[in-house]
C-alpha positions in Angstrom: -0.2 0.1 -0.3 1.6 3.6 0.3 1.8 5.8 3.0 2.9 8.4 4.8 5.6 7.9 8.4 6.3 10.7 10.7 10.0 9.9 12.1 11.7 11.2 15.0 14.1 9.9 17.4 14.9 10.9 21.0 18.3 13.4 20.0 15.8 14.9 17.3 16.7 13.9 14.0 13.6 13.8 12.4 12.2 12.2 8.9 9.1 12.6 6.3 9.4 9.0 4.8 6.0 8.7 1.4 6.1 5.0 -0.2 3.8 3.7 -3.4 4.4 0.2 -4.3 7.7 0.4 -5.5 9.4 4.0 -4.4 9.9 5.9 -1.3 10.8 9.2 -1.2 12.7 10.1 2.7 12.5 13.8 2.9 14.3 15.7 5.7 14.7 19.1 4.6 13.2 21.0 7.0 13.4 22.2 10.6 9.7 21.0 10.9 8.7 17.7 8.8 4.7 17.8 8.5 2.4 16.0 6.2 -1.5 16.3 5.1 -2.6 13.4 4.4 -1.2 13.9 0.4 1.9 13.7 -0.7 4.6 16.7 -1.3 7.6 15.1 -2.6 7.7 15.8 -6.4 8.7 11.6 -6.9 6.0 10.6 -5.1 3.8 12.7 -6.4 5.2 12.1 -10.1 5.0 8.4 -9.8 1.8 8.2 -7.6 0.3 10.1 -10.1 -1.1 12.1 -7.6 -3.7 14.8 -8.7 -5.5 16.9 -6.5 -8.7 18.8 -6.9 -9.1 22.4 -5.5 -11.4 21.5 -2.7 -8.4 18.1 -1.5 -5.5 21.1 -1.9 -6.6 23.7 0.1 -7.7 21.0 2.6 -4.4 19.7 2.6 -2.6 23.3 2.2 -4.4 25.2 5.6 -3.9 21.3 7.7 -0.6 21.4 7.0 -0.3 25.3 8.1 -1.6 24.6 11.4 0.5 21.1 12.0 3.5 23.5 10.9 2.2 26.8 13.2 1.0 23.5 16.7 4.2 21.7 15.8 6.3 25.1 16.2 5.3 25.7 20.6 7.6 22.2 20.3 11.1 23.2 19.9 12.1 20.8 22.0 11.2 17.2 22.9 7.7 16.1 21.4 6.2 13.8 24.0 3.0 11.6 23.2 0.8 13.3 24.7 1.5 16.6 23.1 1.6 14.3 19.7 -1.8 13.2 20.7 -3.1 17.1 20.7 -1.9 17.9 17.5 -3.6 15.0 15.6 -6.5 15.0 17.2 -7.0 19.0 17.0 -10.4 20.7 16.0 -9.7 24.4 16.5 -10.5 26.9 13.7 -12.3 26.1 11.3 -12.6 23.1 8.4 -10.6 21.6 7.2 -10.0 20.8 10.6 -6.0 18.4 11.3 -8.3 15.8 12.7 -11.2 15.2 10.6 -14.2 12.7 9.0 -14.7 13.0 5.3 -17.6 14.8 3.1 -17.0 17.6 6.0 -18.3 18.8 9.3 -22.3 19.2 8.3 -22.1 15.6 6.5 -24.7 13.6 7.0 -23.1 10.5 6.6 -19.6 9.0 6.9 -19.7 7.0 3.3 -15.8 6.9 3.7 -13.0 5.7 5.1 -12.4 7.9 8.1 -9.0 10.2 9.3 -6.7 8.1 11.8 -3.7 8.9 14.0 -1.2 6.9 15.0 2.0 7.5 16.9 4.3 4.6 17.6 6.7 5.3 20.9 9.3 3.0 20.2 11.8 3.7 23.8 8.3 2.8 25.4 7.5 -0.2 22.6 3.6 1.5 22.2 1.6 2.7 18.9 -1.3 5.0 20.6 -4.4 5.1 18.0 -6.9 7.6 17.5 -9.7 6.7 15.1 -11.4 10.2 13.0 -15.2 10.4 13.3 -17.6 13.0 14.2 -16.5 12.9 17.8 -12.9 11.5 18.0 -12.3 8.7 19.7 -11.0 7.4 22.2 -6.7 7.3 21.9 -6.0 3.2 22.4 -2.4 1.7 23.6 -1.0 -1.0 22.5 1.9 -2.4 24.6 4.6 -4.2 21.9 
């Protein structure tokens, strides 16, 4: 499948890995690395044939800006608690970082929701939260 992973370690090294079948791109280009659901590496965009409509592009751009702003508040270590707050943020107007398909006023959820996943390797724990009309509760899975 395809994915975006945001990786960081205790020394502060960060990277975003965007992957499609047979290819991946590692981005370490910025102080704060964020993604809002869609690819940003040129090679991944080209090979995946990602084409965003105006509504999708506006949503991604807005959510990307919100994440960068929230992450900017954490100049040092980002705790799992702070990461959970960022990933489930629904402040301000739509589109929220933690959203669900078809917008805030949709009557049905007929497509996949946006889920959040945090892996804390030193603790060997995965934290996950389902997106829906009301954010699901965070669950922890010890490995």
